C-alpha positions as CSV (number, residue, x, y, z in Angstrom):
1,X,-9.4,12.0,26.0
2,X,-11.3,14.9,24.5
3,X,-11.0,15.7,20.8
4,X,-9.4,18.9,19.7
5,X,-12.2,20.6,17.8
6,X,-9.7,22.0,15.3
7,X,-8.9,18.5,14.1
8,X,-11.1,16.2,12.3
9,X,-12.3,13.0,14.0
10,X,-9.8,10.2,13.6
11,X,-10.6,7.3,11.4
12,X,-8.7,5.1,13.9
13,X,-8.3,5.9,17.5
14,X,-6.1,3.9,19.9
15,X,-6.0,4.9,23.6
16,X,-3.8,3.5,26.4
17,X,-3.2,0.2,24.5
18,X,-1.3,-2.5,26.2
19,X,-0.3,-6.0,25.1
20,X,1.6,-8.6,27.1
21,X,2.8,-12.1,26.6
22,X,3.2,-13.5,30.1
23,X,5.9,-11.1,31.6
24,X,6.8,-9.6,28.3
25,X,5.3,-6.3,27.6
26,X,5.0,-5.8,23.8
27,X,2.9,-2.5,24.0
28,X,2.8,-0.2,26.9
29,X,0.3,2.6,27.4
30,X,0.2,3.5,23.6
31,X,-2.2,6.1,22.3
32,X,-2.3,7.3,18.6
33,X,-4.8,8.6,16.0
34,X,-5.0,7.9,12.3
35,X,-6.9,10.5,10.1
36,X,-8.7,9.7,6.8
37,X,-6.6,10.4,3.7
38,X,-3.2,10.3,5.3
39,X,-0.2,8.0,5.0
40,X,1.2,7.3,8.5
41,X,4.4,5.5,8.9
42,X,5.4,3.6,12.1
43,X,9.1,3.3,12.6
44,X,11.3,2.0,15.4
45,X,14.1,-0.5,16.2
46,X,13.5,-4.3,16.0
47,X,11.3,-5.3,18.9
48,X,9.7,-2.0,19.4
49,X,6.2,-3.4,19.1
50,X,5.3,-2.1,15.7
51,X,3.9,-5.4,14.2
52,X,2.3,-6.3,17.6
53,X,0.4,-3.0,17.2
54,X,-0.9,-4.0,13.7
55,X,-1.7,-7.5,15.0
56,X,-3.7,-6.0,17.9
57,X,-5.7,-3.5,15.8
58,X,-6.6,-6.1,13.2
59,X,-7.7,-8.6,15.7
60,X,-4.8,-11.2,15.6
61,X,-4.2,-10.5,19.3
62,X,-6.6,-9.3,22.0
63,X,-5.3,-6.3,23.9
64,X,-4.4,-6.6,27.5
65,X,-5.8,-3.2,28.2
66,X,-6.9,0.0,26.4
67,X,-9.3,0.7,23.5
68,X,-9.3,0.6,19.7
69,X,-12.0,2.4,17.7
70,X,-12.5,2.3,14.0
71,X,-15.0,4.8,12.7
72,X,-16.3,4.9,16.3
73,X,-16.8,1.1,16.5
74,X,-15.0,-0.7,19.4
75,X,-12.6,-3.1,17.6
76,X,-12.0,-5.1,20.7
77,X,-15.6,-6.5,20.5
78,X,-15.3,-7.5,16.7
79,X,-14.5,-11.1,16.0
80,X,-11.3,-11.6,13.9
81,X,-13.3,-12.9,10.9
82,X,-15.4,-9.7,10.7
83,X,-12.5,-7.2,10.7
84,X,-12.2,-7.1,6.9
85,X,-16.0,-6.6,6.6
86,X,-15.6,-3.3,8.4
87,X,-13.1,-1.9,5.8
88,X,-9.6,-2.9,7.2
89,X,-7.1,-4.9,5.1
90,X,-3.5,-5.6,5.6
91,X,-0.3,-7.3,4.3
92,X,2.2,-9.2,6.4
93,X,6.0,-9.2,7.0
94,X,6.2,-12.8,5.6
95,X,4.3,-13.1,2.4
96,X,1.0,-15.1,2.9
97,X,-0.1,-16.4,-0.6
98,X,-1.2,-19.7,-2.0
99,X,1.8,-20.8,-4.0
100,X,0.0,-23.5,-5.9
101,X,-2.7,-21.0,-7.2
102,X,-2.5,-18.3,-9.8
103,X,-2.3,-14.6,-9.3
104,X,-5.8,-14.2,-10.3
105,X,-7.0,-16.9,-7.8
106,X,-5.0,-15.2,-5.0
107,X,-6.5,-11.9,-5.8
108,X,-10.1,-13.2,-5.9
109,X,-9.5,-14.3,-2.4
110,X,-9.4,-10.6,-1.5
111,X,-13.1,-10.4,-2.4
112,X,-14.2,-12.9,0.2
113,X,-15.9,-10.1,2.3
114,X,-18.5,-9.4,-0.5
115,X,-21.7,-11.1,-1.3
116,X,-21.3,-14.4,-3.3
117,X,-24.9,-15.4,-3.2
118,X,-26.7,-18.0,-1.0
119,X,-25.4,-21.5,-0.8
120,X,-28.1,-23.0,-3.0
121,X,-27.6,-20.3,-5.6
122,X,-23.9,-21.2,-5.8
123,X,-24.8,-24.9,-6.1
124,X,-27.1,-24.3,-8.8
125,X,-25.0,-21.6,-10.6
126,X,-27.9,-19.2,-10.9
127,X,-27.7,-16.1,-13.0
128,X,-27.4,-14.0,-9.9
129,X,-24.3,-15.8,-8.8
130,X,-22.8,-15.5,-12.3
131,X,-23.3,-11.8,-12.2
132,X,-21.6,-11.5,-8.8
133,X,-18.6,-13.6,-10.1
134,X,-18.4,-11.4,-13.1
135,X,-18.4,-8.3,-11.0
136,X,-15.6,-9.8,-8.7
137,X,-13.5,-10.6,-11.6
138,X,-13.9,-7.1,-13.0
139,X,-12.7,-5.7,-9.6
140,X,-9.7,-7.9,-9.7
141,X,-8.9,-7.0,-13.3
142,X,-8.9,-3.3,-12.2
143,X,-6.4,-4.1,-9.5
144,X,-4.3,-6.1,-11.9
145,X,-4.2,-3.0,-14.2
146,X,-3.5,-0.7,-11.3
147,X,-0.5,-2.6,-10.1
148,X,0.8,-3.6,-13.6
149,X,0.3,-7.3,-12.9
150,X,-1.0,-8.2,-16.3
151,X,2.0,-10.2,-17.4
152,X,1.5,-12.6,-14.5
153,X,-2.3,-12.8,-14.4
154,X,-2.4,-16.5,-14.9
155,X,1.0,-17.4,-13.6
156,X,1.4,-19.7,-10.4
157,X,2.7,-17.8,-7.3
158,X,5.4,-20.5,-6.8
159,X,7.2,-19.4,-10.0
160,X,7.1,-15.7,-9.4
161,X,10.0,-13.5,-8.3
162,X,9.9,-12.2,-4.7
163,X,9.2,-8.6,-5.7
164,X,6.2,-9.6,-7.8
165,X,4.8,-11.7,-5.0
166,X,5.0,-8.6,-2.7
167,X,2.9,-6.7,-5.2
168,X,0.4,-9.6,-5.5
169,X,-0.1,-9.6,-1.7
170,X,-0.7,-5.8,-1.9
171,X,-3.2,-6.3,-4.7
172,X,-5.1,-8.9,-2.7
173,X,-5.5,-6.4,0.1
174,X,-6.7,-3.8,-2.4
175,X,-9.3,-6.3,-3.8
176,X,-11.0,-6.1,-0.4
177,X,-11.6,-2.4,-1.1
178,X,-10.5,-1.2,2.4
179,X,-10.9,2.2,3.8
180,X,-7.8,1.6,6.0
181,X,-4.8,-0.3,4.7
182,X,-2.1,-1.6,6.9
183,X,1.3,-2.4,5.3
184,X,3.7,-4.4,7.4
185,X,7.3,-3.7,6.0
186,X,6.1,-3.5,2.4
187,X,9.7,-2.6,1.2
188,X,11.3,-5.6,2.9
189,X,13.3,-7.5,0.5
190,X,12.7,-5.2,-2.5
191,X,15.6,-3.6,-4.4
192,X,15.8,0.2,-4.9
193,X,14.0,0.3,-8.1
194,X,11.1,-1.9,-6.7
195,X,11.0,0.4,-3.7
196,X,10.6,3.5,-5.9
197,X,7.7,1.8,-7.7
198,X,6.1,0.9,-4.3
199,X,6.3,4.6,-3.4
200,X,4.3,5.6,-6.4
201,X,1.7,2.9,-5.7
202,X,1.3,4.0,-2.2
203,X,0.7,7.6,-3.3
204,X,-1.7,6.5,-5.9
205,X,-3.6,4.2,-3.3
206,X,-4.1,7.2,-1.3
207,X,-4.8,9.9,-4.0
208,X,-6.6,7.7,-6.6
209,X,-8.3,5.0,-4.6
210,X,-9.0,7.2,-1.5
211,X,-7.5,4.6,1.0
212,X,-5.9,5.7,4.2
213,X,-2.6,3.9,4.7
214,X,-0.7,2.9,7.8
215,X,2.7,1.3,7.2
216,X,5.4,-0.3,9.4
217,X,8.7,0.3,7.6
218,X,12.4,0.4,8.2
219,X,13.4,1.8,4.8
220,X,13.5,5.6,5.5
221,X,13.7,6.5,1.8
222,X,10.2,5.0,1.4
223,X,9.1,6.8,4.6
224,X,10.4,10.1,3.4
225,X,8.8,9.7,0.0
226,X,5.2,8.9,1.1
227,X,4.5,9.6,4.8
228,X,2.6,12.6,5.9
229,X,3.2,11.8,9.5
230,X,5.7,9.4,11.3
231,X,5.3,7.7,14.7
232,X,8.4,6.2,16.3
233,X,8.0,3.4,18.8
234,X,10.6,2.0,21.2
235,X,10.1,-0.8,23.7
236,X,6.4,-0.8,23.1
237,X,5.9,2.9,23.7
238,X,5.3,5.9,21.6
239,X,8.6,7.7,21.5
240,X,8.0,10.5,19.0
241,X,5.6,11.7,16.3
242,X,5.6,14.4,13.7
243,X,6.8,14.9,10.1
244,X,9.5,12.6,8.8
245,X,12.1,15.3,9.2
246,X,11.0,16.1,12.8
247,X,11.0,12.5,13.9
248,X,14.3,11.7,12.4
249,X,16.0,14.6,14.0
250,X,14.6,13.9,17.5
251,X,17.3,13.1,19.9
252,X,15.3,10.4,21.6
253,X,14.8,8.7,18.2
254,X,18.4,8.9,17.3
255,X,19.3,7.3,20.7
256,X,16.8,4.5,20.2
257,X,18.3,3.6,16.9
258,X,22.0,4.3,17.6
259,X,22.2,3.9,21.4
260,X,22.4,6.8,23.8
């Protein structure tokens, strides 16, 4: 597909993507672009293929057909453990944290893609390793301040409220210093006040940290507050795209959610 010269080159380009599990088609002939500096929301009814799309782009699943390019690189050829090294990070529908570890320790795990020194330097605790560890902690402290996590810095995850755990998982993704951040239902389980705070953070992630955001979300109040563009999926296909108002008023989208 040729690129419209009036548009910038996409940061992420998905073309004719398909994903099947046996006879179940989770994604069908899906094409979309994500542009640097935007917040793109992906909406759709349950079973539409939204999370399957995130899983395929981030290497959890291999596509059955189609192409995925991030900054021009073919992501279908990138091993899963190398995805974060390219500048992609994500959160999950179900919180994936180490409950017996502290907030600080969980956030430090987000720094795994960066240099930690050679194995023998780590064994001997050389000055070079000490400097790398200090730099990693400084990065984590900046994220803690950014997300107002200071009161829980040394608290165990197991003792934290659900809303705080969601913020910690977001923070761990930010510690990887991504260029493109995927959020899988970030408002799920949050109360209205926590959702409003999340909207401010997503806006700051884009404006202050310069990170492009793609989020799968059901909460339309959050979508309306932060999304520049919206894509609606249904039965694994792209159903509509445009501004939040355009997509929500599309008859096909209304039919997909409410029934024709």
